Structures are given as structure tokens and as C-alpha cells.
C-alpha positions as semicolon CSV with decimal commas, in nm:
position;residue;x (nm);y (nm);z (nm)
1;X;-2,947;-2,176;-5,260
2;X;-3,064;-1,812;-5,285
3;X;-3,251;-1,839;-4,955
4;X;-2,940;-1,962;-4,777
5;X;-2,741;-1,679;-4,928
6;X;-3,005;-1,428;-4,821
7;X;-3,017;-1,574;-4,468
8;X;-2,639;-1,554;-4,439
9;X;-2,645;-1,194;-4,554
10;X;-2,905;-1,108;-4,291
11;X;-2,690;-1,267;-4,022
12;X;-2,389;-1,063;-4,137
13;X;-2,595;-0,744;-4,130
14;X;-2,724;-0,829;-3,782
15;X;-2,372;-0,890;-3,658
16;X;-2,262;-0,560;-3,805
17;X;-2,545;-0,380;-3,626
18;X;-2,461;-0,547;-3,294
19;X;-2,097;-0,453;-3,337
20;X;-2,195;-0,096;-3,418
21;X;-2,421;-0,080;-3,115
22;X;-2,139;-0,192;-2,889
23;X;-1,888;0,050;-3,037
24;X;-2,127;0,347;-3,020
25;X;-2,218;0,255;-2,663
26;X;-1,854;0,260;-2,566
27;X;-1,786;0,586;-2,754
28;X;-2,085;0,756;-2,586
29;X;-1,963;0,636;-2,246
30;X;-1,618;0,772;-2,323
31;X;-1,749;1,111;-2,439
32;X;-1,974;1,149;-2,132
33;X;-1,690;1,045;-1,902
34;X;-1,454;1,303;-2,049
35;X;-1,730;1,566;-2,032
36;X;-1,792;1,483;-1,669
37;X;-1,422;1,511;-1,587
38;X;-1,413;1,858;-1,746
39;X;-1,717;1,966;-1,542
40;X;-1,558;1,835;-1,222
41;X;-1,240;2,028;-1,292
42;X;-1,419;2,350;-1,383
43;X;-1,634;2,328;-1,069
44;X;-1,326;2,423;-0,865
45;X;-1,223;2,787;-0,875
46;X;-0,864;2,682;-0,936
47;X;-0,637;2,382;-0,907
48;X;-0,477;2,523;-0,595
49;X;-0,810;2,575;-0,421
50;X;-0,912;2,215;-0,494
51;X;-0,579;2,091;-0,368
52;X;-0,589;2,294;-0,048
53;X;-0,938;2,166;0,028
54;X;-0,819;1,807;-0,014
55;X;-0,514;1,865;0,199
56;X;-0,706;2,032;0,479
57;X;-0,933;1,735;0,516
58;X;-0,660;1,511;0,646
59;X;-0,377;1,550;0,889
60;X;-0,021;1,499;0,772
61;X;0,313;1,482;0,945
62;X;0,560;1,766;0,890
63;X;0,803;1,729;0,601
64;X;1,114;1,534;0,697
65;X;1,431;1,735;0,624
66;X;1,687;1,515;0,798
67;X;1,708;1,148;0,879
68;X;1,884;1,180;1,217
69;X;1,910;1,463;1,469
70;X;2,191;1,419;1,730
71;X;2,169;1,581;2,073
72;X;2,500;1,595;2,262
73;X;2,729;1,800;2,485
74;X;3,017;1,896;2,258
75;X;3,291;1,907;2,523
76;X;3,228;1,540;2,613
77;X;3,196;1,371;2,274
78;X;3,245;1,606;1,976
79;X;3,617;1,549;1,906
80;X;3,633;1,179;1,991
81;X;3,329;0,952;1,993
82;X;3,102;1,178;1,788
83;X;3,354;1,226;1,507
84;X;3,387;0,848;1,471
85;X;3,014;0,783;1,466
86;X;2,960;1,068;1,215
87;X;3,210;0,902;0,983
88;X;3,028;0,571;1,017
89;X;2,691;0,739;0,951
90;X;2,831;0,889;0,630
91;X;2,958;0,549;0,513
92;X;2,608;0,404;0,562
93;X;2,441;0,689;0,372
94;X;2,270;0,829;0,684
95;X;2,188;1,202;0,664
96;X;2,256;1,363;1,002
97;X;2,186;1,722;1,105
98;X;2,496;1,932;1,180
99;X;2,458;2,257;1,374
100;X;2,790;2,421;1,283
101;X;2,625;2,738;1,154
102;X;2,383;2,777;1,444
103;X;2,496;3,002;1,725
104;X;2,413;2,850;2,061
105;X;2,245;3,069;2,318
106;X;2,012;3,039;2,612
107;X;1,709;2,930;2,412
108;X;1,649;2,718;2,104
109;X;1,577;2,921;1,794
110;X;1,327;2,840;1,518
111;X;1,595;2,687;1,292
112;X;1,687;2,419;1,545
113;X;1,322;2,361;1,637
114;X;1,248;2,299;1,269
115;X;1,545;2,062;1,244
116;X;1,420;1,848;1,536
117;X;1,061;1,842;1,413
118;X;1,179;1,761;1,061
119;X;1,393;1,459;1,156
120;X;1,284;1,095;1,153
121;X;1,515;0,977;1,433
122;X;1,673;1,164;1,725
123;X;1,968;1,006;1,903
124;X;2,056;1,152;2,243
125;X;2,419;1,111;2,357
126;X;2,389;1,137;2,735
127;X;2,724;1,215;2,897
128;X;2,833;1,341;3,240
129;X;2,824;1,709;3,144
130;X;2,513;1,691;2,925
131;X;2,300;1,851;3,199
132;X;2,549;2,136;3,247
133;X;2,403;2,300;2,935
134;X;2,059;2,460;2,944
135;X;2,073;2,443;2,563
136;X;2,102;2,062;2,576
137;X;1,821;2,036;2,830
138;X;1,589;2,256;2,623
139;X;1,681;2,050;2,317
140;X;1,597;1,728;2,503
141;X;1,264;1,867;2,626
142;X;1,166;1,949;2,267
143;X;1,279;1,607;2,143
144;X;1,066;1,427;2,402
145;X;0,770;1,652;2,317
146;X;0,806;1,561;1,948
147;X;0,827;1,196;2,046
148;X;0,490;1,221;2,216
149;X;0,312;1,447;1,968
150;X;0,470;1,360;1,631
151;X;0,589;1,004;1,683
152;X;0,958;1,098;1,653
153;X;1,176;0,791;1,711
154;X;1,419;0,857;1,999
155;X;1,730;0,644;2,062
156;X;1,969;0,687;2,355
157;X;2,337;0,625;2,411
158;X;2,474;0,652;2,767
159;X;2,836;0,754;2,727
160;X;3,034;0,663;3,038
161;X;2,720;0,724;3,241
162;X;2,469;0,523;3,448
163;X;2,105;0,566;3,331
164;X;1,998;0,586;3,696
165;X;2,195;0,910;3,738
166;X;1,999;1,056;3,447
167;X;1,661;0,942;3,574
168;X;1,719;1,058;3,934
169;X;1,965;1,342;3,860
170;X;2,233;1,201;4,089
171;X;2,615;1,168;4,082
172;X;2,825;1,397;3,864
173;X;2,533;1,427;3,624
174;X;2,304;1,542;3,909
175;X;2,555;1,798;4,031
176;X;2,581;1,948;3,682
177;X;2,202;1,957;3,658
178;X;2,162;2,138;3,991
179;X;2,416;2,398;3,885
180;X;2,226;2,463;3,563
181;X;1,897;2,497;3,751
182;X;2,017;2,793;3,953
183;X;1,809;3,100;3,875
184;X;1,565;2,907;3,658
185;X;1,188;2,900;3,702
186;X;1,004;2,605;3,852
187;X;0,827;2,542;3,521
188;X;1,154;2,524;3,330
189;X;1,317;2,294;3,587
190;X;1,005;2,077;3,587
191;X;1,019;2,042;3,208
192;X;1,385;1,939;3,225
193;X;1,330;1,686;3,503
194;X;1,040;1,526;3,319
195;X;1,240;1,502;2,996
196;X;1,535;1,340;3,177
197;X;1,309;1,091;3,354
198;X;1,141;0,994;3,026
199;X;1,457;0,963;2,819
200;X;1,624;0,747;3,085
201;X;1,340;0,495;3,047
202;X;1,428;0,431;2,682
203;X;1,637;0,119;2,647
204;X;1,960;0,237;2,491
205;X;2,328;0,165;2,439
206;X;2,578;0,172;2,726
207;X;2,942;0,245;2,646
208;X;3,054;0,091;2,975
209;X;2,962;-0,263;2,867
210;X;3,162;-0,244;2,542
211;X;3,533;-0,325;2,537
212;X;3,565;-0,203;2,180
213;X;3,413;0,136;2,101
214;X;3,434;0,072;1,726
215;X;3,212;-0,237;1,761
216;X;2,953;-0,035;1,952
217;X;2,954;0,238;1,686
218;X;2,901;-0,028;1,420
219;X;2,600;-0,174;1,605
220;X;2,447;0,170;1,670
221;X;2,484;0,272;1,307
222;X;2,332;-0,052;1,178
223;X;2,037;-0,021;1,415
224;X;1,970;0,338;1,308
225;X;1,992;0,239;0,943
226;X;1,741;-0,042;0,997
227;X;1,513;0,193;1,193
228;X;1,515;0,438;0,902
229;X;1,433;0,157;0,658
230;X;1,139;0,039;0,867
231;X;1,004;0,390;0,923
232;X;1,020;0,481;0,553
233;X;0,662;0,516;0,420
234;X;0,584;0,231;0,186
235;X;0,524;0,309;-0,182
236;X;0,477;-0,057;-0,278
237;X;0,103;-0,015;-0,330
238;X;0,077;0,350;-0,430
239;X;-0,030;0,253;-0,783
240;X;-0,304;0,010;-0,680
241;X;-0,631;0,163;-0,794
242;X;-0,936;0,097;-0,576
243;X;-0,732;-0,039;-0,282
244;X;-0,885;0,198;-0,027
245;X;-1,232;0,063;-0,106
246;X;-1,108;-0,296;-0,068
247;X;-0,957;-0,212;0,272
248;X;-1,279;-0,058;0,403
249;X;-1,486;-0,361;0,305
250;X;-1,237;-0,614;0,442
251;X;-1,187;-0,430;0,770
252;X;-1,563;-0,441;0,826
253;X;-1,546;-0,819;0,782
254;X;-1,246;-0,861;1,013
255;X;-1,397;-0,689;1,321
256;X;-1,048;-0,612;1,449
257;X;-1,184;-0,466;1,773
258;X;-1,336;-0,800;1,879
259;X;-1,144;-1,059;2,079
260;X;-1,266;-1,372;1,902
261;X;-1,075;-1,574;1,640
262;X;-1,189;-1,525;1,281
263;X;-1,104;-1,684;0,949
264;X;-1,200;-1,503;0,629
265;X;-1,150;-1,589;0,265
266;X;-1,049;-1,366;-0,026
267;X;-1,179;-1,533;-0,339
268;X;-1,169;-1,453;-0,711
269;X;-1,031;-1,555;-1,050
270;X;-0,656;-1,542;-1,116
271;X;-0,500;-1,203;-1,183
272;X;-0,766;-0,994;-1,008
273;X;-0,538;-0,872;-0,728
274;X;-0,622;-1,104;-0,436
275;X;-0,260;-1,129;-0,324
276;X;-0,201;-0,752;-0,350
277;X;-0,515;-0,683;-0,145
278;X;-0,408;-0,932;0,124
279;X;-0,056;-0,787;0,131
280;X;-0,179;-0,431;0,181
281;X;-0,410;-0,549;0,459
282;X;-0,121;-0,739;0,621
283;X;0,116;-0,443;0,597
284;X;-0,145;-0,212;0,745
285;X;-0,234;-0,421;1,053
286;X;0,049;-0,667;1,126
287;X;0,217;-0,439;1,382
288;X;-0,087;-0,459;1,611
289;X;-0,054;-0,838;1,657
290;X;0,183;-1,041;1,876
291;X;0,304;-1,239;1,575
292;X;0,231;-1,217;1,203
293;X;0,320;-1,412;0,890
294;X;0,244;-1,378;0,518
295;X;0,276;-1,723;0,359
296;X;0,307;-1,637;-0,009
297;X;0,195;-1,889;-0,277
298;X;0,117;-2,172;-0,040
299;X;0,052;-2,412;-0,327
300;X;0,420;-2,385;-0,412
301;X;0,533;-2,532;-0,078
302;X;0,621;-2,890;-0,165
303;X;0,853;-3,135;0,002
304;X;1,090;-3,320;-0,231
305;X;1,041;-3,694;-0,210
306;X;0,729;-3,659;0,007
307;X;0,435;-3,853;-0,138
308;X;0,205;-3,889;0,164
309;X;-0,029;-3,621;0,301
310;X;0,102;-3,651;0,658
311;X;0,456;-3,574;0,549
312;X;0,334;-3,276;0,348
313;X;0,150;-3,136;0,650
314;X;0,458;-3,172;0,871
315;X;0,662;-2,987;0,609
316;X;0,403;-2,708;0,585
317;X;0,393;-2,666;0,963
318;X;0,770;-2,644;0,971
319;X;0,773;-2,372;0,705
320;X;0,486;-2,191;0,878
321;X;0,650;-2,183;1,222
322;X;0,990;-2,093;1,078
323;X;0,841;-1,783;0,919
324;X;0,615;-1,672;1,204
325;X;0,897;-1,709;1,461
326;X;1,168;-1,593;1,217
327;X;1,369;-1,899;1,317
328;X;1,551;-2,144;1,092
329;X;1,555;-2,521;1,140
330;X;1,236;-2,541;1,345
331;X;1,168;-2,904;1,437
332;X;0,809;-3,030;1,402
333;X;0,788;-3,392;1,519
334;X;0,405;-3,406;1,509
335;X;0,102;-3,208;1,393
336;X;0,014;-3,067;1,735
337;X;0,303;-2,819;1,743
338;X;0,124;-2,521;1,581
339;X;-0,167;-2,541;1,824
340;X;0,066;-2,575;2,121
341;X;0,285;-2,279;2,024
342;X;0,018;-2,033;1,908
343;X;-0,294;-2,097;2,117
344;X;-0,213;-1,809;2,353
345;X;-0,076;-1,571;2,086
346;X;-0,275;-1,304;1,903
347;X;-0,159;-1,362;1,546
348;X;-0,229;-1,232;1,197
349;X;-0,184;-1,505;0,937
350;X;-0,220;-1,476;0,560
351;X;-0,219;-1,801;0,362
352;X;-0,191;-1,689;0,003
353;X;-0,301;-1,889;-0,305
354;X;-0,425;-2,199;-0,125
355;X;-0,544;-2,478;-0,355
356;X;-0,569;-2,786;-0,128
357;X;-0,760;-2,856;0,192
358;X;-0,448;-3,028;0,333
359;X;-0,273;-2,690;0,336
360;X;-0,543;-2,538;0,558
361;X;-0,553;-2,845;0,783
362;X;-0,177;-2,820;0,834
363;X;-0,156;-2,449;0,920
364;X;-0,503;-2,332;1,026
365;X;-0,724;-2,632;1,093
366;X;-0,933;-2,478;1,372
367;X;-0,989;-2,143;1,538
368;X;-0,880;-2,283;1,874
369;X;-0,527;-2,322;1,741
370;X;-0,480;-1,946;1,783
371;X;-0,507;-1,700;2,068
372;X;-0,796;-1,456;2,124
373;X;-0,812;-1,175;1,871
374;X;-0,631;-1,370;1,598
375;X;-0,723;-1,325;1,232
376;X;-0,655;-1,582;0,959
377;X;-0,690;-1,473;0,595
378;X;-0,693;-1,720;0,307
379;X;-0,671;-1,621;-0,060
380;X;-0,781;-1,876;-0,317
381;X;-0,937;-1,929;-0,659
382;X;-1,151;-2,215;-0,525
383;X;-1,455;-2,104;-0,326
384;X;-1,554;-2,464;-0,256
385;X;-1,233;-2,507;-0,060
386;X;-1,335;-2,223;0,174
387;X;-1,685;-2,366;0,215
388;X;-1,548;-2,711;0,296
389;X;-1,329;-2,557;0,568
390;X;-1,631;-2,387;0,726
391;X;-1,528;-2,032;0,629
392;X;-1,845;-1,828;0,590
393;X;-1,698;-1,479;0,562
394;X;-1,575;-1,458;0,203
395;X;-1,473;-1,141;0,021
396;X;-1,515;-1,171;-0,354
397;X;-1,268;-0,976;-0,567
398;X;-1,466;-0,865;-0,871
399;X;-1,337;-0,733;-1,199
400;X;-1,276;-0,357;-1,174
401;X;-1,550;-0,110;-1,272
402;X;-1,486;0,098;-1,587
403;X;-1,341;0,401;-1,406
404;X;-1,097;0,185;-1,209
405;X;-1,005;-0,010;-1,523
406;X;-0,925;0,319;-1,697
407;X;-0,710;0,438;-1,406
408;X;-0,524;0,106;-1,393
409;X;-0,450;0,132;-1,765
410;X;-0,326;0,490;-1,723
411;X;-0,097;0,390;-1,436
412;X;0,084;0,146;-1,664
413;X;0,068;0,360;-1,979
414;X;0,144;0,705;-1,831
415;X;0,268;0,639;-1,476
416;X;-0,033;0,817;-1,325
417;X;-0,407;0,760;-1,296
418;X;-0,497;1,000;-1,578
419;X;-0,383;1,022;-1,942
420;X;-0,158;1,282;-2,095
421;X;-0,328;1,574;-2,264
422;X;-0,455;1,473;-2,606
423;X;-0,453;1,101;-2,529
424;X;-0,789;1,081;-2,349
425;X;-0,994;0,912;-2,622
426;X;-0,706;0,687;-2,728
427;X;-0,663;0,571;-2,369
428;X;-1,033;0,492;-2,332
429;X;-1,031;0,286;-2,652
430;X;-0,716;0,100;-2,548
431;X;-0,878;0,023;-2,211
432;X;-1,183;-0,117;-2,388
433;X;-0,973;-0,329;-2,626
434;X;-0,774;-0,472;-2,333
435;X;-1,093;-0,614;-2,178
436;X;-1,197;-0,591;-1,815
437;X;-0,941;-0,829;-1,664
438;X;-0,669;-0,644;-1,463
439;X;-0,381;-0,849;-1,602
440;X;-0,492;-0,767;-1,957
441;X;-0,528;-0,399;-1,869
442;X;-0,179;-0,388;-1,718
443;X;-0,024;-0,564;-2,016
444;X;-0,196;-0,328;-2,257
445;X;-0,087;-0,023;-2,058
446;X;0,275;-0,141;-2,053
447;X;0,257;-0,202;-2,429
448;X;0,159;0,160;-2,498
449;X;0,402;0,318;-2,252
450;X;0,623;0,590;-2,406
451;X;0,462;0,552;-2,751
452;X;0,406;0,864;-2,960
453;X;0,053;0,961;-3,063
454;X;0,091;0,831;-3,421
455;X;0,221;0,502;-3,280
456;X;-0,088;0,482;-3,057
457;X;-0,318;0,533;-3,356
458;X;-0,144;0,266;-3,564
459;X;-0,132;0,017;-3,277
460;X;-0,501;0,063;-3,196
461;X;-0,592;0,005;-3,562
462;X;-0,399;-0,324;-3,561
463;X;-0,562;-0,427;-3,232
464;X;-0,911;-0,358;-3,363
465;X;-0,847;-0,573;-3,670
466;X;-0,681;-0,858;-3,481
467;X;-0,960;-0,863;-3,222
468;X;-1,221;-0,926;-3,494
469;X;-1,003;-1,165;-3,696
470;X;-0,921;-1,378;-3,391
471;X;-1,284;-1,478;-3,339
472;X;-1,447;-1,754;-3,542
473;X;-1,802;-1,698;-3,678
474;X;-1,933;-1,951;-3,426
475;X;-1,812;-1,754;-3,126
476;X;-1,834;-1,408;-3,277
477;X;-2,200;-1,356;-3,185
478;X;-2,137;-1,461;-2,821
479;X;-1,840;-1,225;-2,801
480;X;-2,038;-0,931;-2,940
481;X;-2,329;-0,996;-2,702
482;X;-2,096;-1,020;-2,408
483;X;-1,910;-0,700;-2,500
484;X;-2,237;-0,522;-2,571
485;X;-2,367;-0,611;-2,222
486;X;-2,044;-0,493;-2,060
487;X;-2,041;-0,166;-2,252
488;X;-2,409;-0,101;-2,189
489;X;-2,337;-0,147;-1,820
490;X;-2,045;0,096;-1,850
491;X;-2,276;0,349;-2,015
492;X;-2,541;0,296;-1,748
493;X;-2,288;0,347;-1,469
494;X;-2,167;0,671;-1,624
495;X;-2,516;0,809;-1,686
496;X;-2,607;0,746;-1,323
497;X;-2,324;0,977;-1,218
498;X;-2,439;1,265;-1,437
499;X;-2,660;1,520;-1,269
500;X;-3,033;1,458;-1,302
501;X;-3,102;1,755;-1,527
502;X;-2,842;1,623;-1,777
503;X;-2,981;1,271;-1,805
504;X;-3,275;1,352;-2,033
505;X;-3,066;1,540;-2,289
506;X;-2,784;1,284;-2,268
507;X;-3,024;0,995;-2,328
508;X;-3,192;1,178;-2,616
509;X;-2,857;1,249;-2,774
510;X;-2,749;0,887;-2,734
511;X;-3,076;0,762;-2,882
512;X;-3,039;0,997;-3,176
513;X;-2,685;0,877;-3,240
514;X;-2,797;0,512;-3,219
515;X;-3,095;0,567;-3,448
516;X;-2,901;0,761;-3,712
517;X;-2,608;0,521;-3,715
518;X;-2,823;0,209;-3,731
519;X;-3,037;0,360;-4,010
520;X;-2,725;0,445;-4,212
521;X;-2,585;0,096;-4,162
522;X;-2,912;-0,075;-4,261
523;X;-2,955;0,148;-4,568
524;X;-2,601;0,078;-4,672
525;X;-2,647;-0,298;-4,625
526;X;-2,977;-0,297;-4,818
527;X;-2,818;-0,104;-5,102
528;X;-2,535;-0,355;-5,125
529;X;-2,790;-0,639;-5,137
530;X;-2,974;-0,475;-5,428
531;X;-2,652;-0,460;-5,623
């Protein structure tokens, strides 16, 4: 009886030591990580110098001050057509530049130049007397230059005017242009001619084909609004830590510059971000393909009352073609329709969360179904499914490394990738207690969001207790070993980032802490046994 009691006591002591080892390992990792962050910050002369270095390493577009810049000849449109379209813009929440306070002269001043360069869309109202103003022509030349150099979106509206007269400078428009050119240099006239030729090539709106001017204004306003929506930089994935690294690795697998057809798989356990990774990749590259489609949660596409596999495949093909062609009520009488419609199209297809081979056979059975240069991406939790379909290029989505896990937690707890001042150690401990899985990290971060520091301390104490209490003695040892391995890896990863001359002292300090703590724990346990 005494031997069993003694053996049980030894096991308890061993478990305590293992737990202590894991906790100390994590605490050392956290301390070194915080120390490293301080060194990195202090290595810059100032925050502004670090920021300017980062900014100078990449090009950026000028700040956008206005959504729409209008170019027009006031005498033709200001009091009639322009006033109506301005009113419609305002009702749609479109910010348009107004030049009431700018005095017009022979040349465009810096204020107007800044307004054109700082707009997202320029709409040019070309009327019969537009070319009678050197101001308008200089404005147009700058707009077309910004279109070429800055990617400014340019839209045109031909108001009671034939585009051919603009392109060739003929008719009443041509006569006005010739009058304006008198006394001007060849270079200036050449710039104007080139701008008129280029702007006339842009497919635009023609007032002459509309019986109702109000209807045309409504269409123009809606199109501009949609253009602004599309051109707005996406912030959907701004909080996804580690996404840039995922993109680099996947783009190397895709070989987008080659003209063959490729299928690749994105594989990993649930909740690791496979869908988010595929969506970012799709958003980034879909515009460079003839057609593109993101089929979200494919396993959810079921056909009511359909029990046979053939009927399911027909239903999947119908859904697939409806989305890729953006067309409702697509008829699919047989399973050869996808191949027939897409074999000459360069397409980007994402089949998300696939869990049956029938789904792949219905929508992406073979490479020859798609045109040269096509890329098919499949996300799944089942790697065997990819292997059975002959997909050799598979990107595994691993659990995030410690630094990424910490940043993910901070995004959900603080709304940024770093903790608030004074919360550094608390945030590291909360990240550890949440585990390595992204969904757990996100849930834990959301739980702590907007808590005060005392609330953090109390919540962490409860979490520590519940984490130990939730494990049975049978599984406790496995849990401790698993956590110890993870935390030792975290410590190893951090030490490898510290400069070489710091490693020796860091390791010695860690060893000293381990040795002292273990000795104290063993002495304490032995003393309790004696009593």
C-alpha cells in the first residue's frame, strides 16, 4: 500500500516538474521576444526614420482627395446638363471636384493639377465648344497623362457631338480647335491633338442616342458609382497575418507566366485559413483571366430530391456555369457542357471546401476542359481526395508559428498586430493558453477585447485553472508533453533569431532559471513527503 502511495507521489512530482518546465519555457520565450522587440525598436534612430525607410522602399499612388474630377466647357453644359448631373451625383454620395474658387487663365495652376492627380475618376464632357478653350485642352492633356502614368480612370460623355469630330478635329468642334491653336507652339498643338485622339477612342456615352436626358444621367451616375466601388482598395484581408508569405509560396506553385493548365490543392485542417488564402489569391489575380469564379463551400451545393450521382453532377455544373458566366437559369442537359464552353477560355477557378470526388468530376474533371493558361485551385481537408484526382501540387496550410499566432491574437484583442502598452506579457500568456489553432486564437482575442487590465488578470487566472481541471489524469501527461514540445520549439525559434553573441548568455540564463526552479520544486516536494 505504501509503495503504491509513494509511486503515485513520484508521478505527481514528475507531472509538476514537466508542467513547470513548460511554463518556464514559455515565459523565457516571452521575455526574449519582448527584449528582441525593444532592441529592434531602439536600433532605429527614431520612429519617423524607420517609417520613412519603409515607405521609400515601395511605390505608392498619390493620395486621393476627390472621387470624380469633371472636365467641361462651362458655356455648353454648366447651367443645364451639368447642374442636373451634379444633383444626381450628390444623391448617390459621389464627391465631385468643383472649381468655383479657381480663377481660370491660360495655364493650369498647381491647385487644379493636384485636383486631377488626386481624383479616382475623371469624366470628360466633350461638347461643340470644348476645344475653344485652351484651358480645357490643357486640362484634357493632363488627364490623359494621368491616365497613362497613374492609372486614372477616364470616362467620356459626348454631348451633342460626334466622336469622329473629336478624333479628327472636324466640323464645328474642329473649327473651334483651329481657332484656339492660333499663335500656339507646335509642341502645345501636338499635345492637344494627341489628347483629343486618345480620349475619342474611349467608349463613352452619346447624348444623341438618348430620348430622355434624365435616363442618361441616371445611367452615367450609376456607372460612375459602380466604378468607384470596384476601384476602392480592398480592406477585406488587411488583418490576415502571414498572408504575404502564403501568396509568395502559392504563386511559385501556380507558374502564372506559363500557358499550360494547372490544378493545385490547398490542404489543411479546418479553421486554418484555407478559404481566406484562396480568396486573397483569387482577388489578386482574377482580373488577368478571361473568366473567373470562386465556388464557396462546394460541399454545401446539394440538389433537393436528387439521390443519384449523375443528377448531382448536372446540378453542380449548372451552378458552376451560372456563376462563371454570371447568368441565371443556365441549362445543362448533359455533362459535356463545361468542357464545350470553357475549353478555349483562360479561366481561374476556385473550388472551396471540396469533400467528394464527384464534385471535382463535375466541375474540373480534366485539364483539357479548360483553355491554355487556366488555373484550378481546390481547397479541402482531405488530402487523399486530391491524390485520387491526380493533383500533385499541394500547398499545406500549417498552424501559424508563434510570432504569427501572437499577431493574430493581438488583431482580435487590440485591433492591431501588437498589444497595448503594459499588456505585452498578458497577451503572450493569453496566446499560449488559446493554443496554436487560429480559430482558438481568434476566439480568445475576441474574448479579451476591451477588457481592463484587472479583468485580464482575473480571466487569465480562471483560464489557467480550467485548463488544468479539464484534463483527466490519463490524458494529462500527454497534454503536458505535447505543450512542452510546442513551447520548446517556440523557444528554439526565438533563440535562433537572437544575434549570435547573445545566444550563449541567453542559454546560460535559461539553464540557470530551469535548474533553480526545478531544484526548488523538488526540494519542496521532498519536504512535503517527509511530513
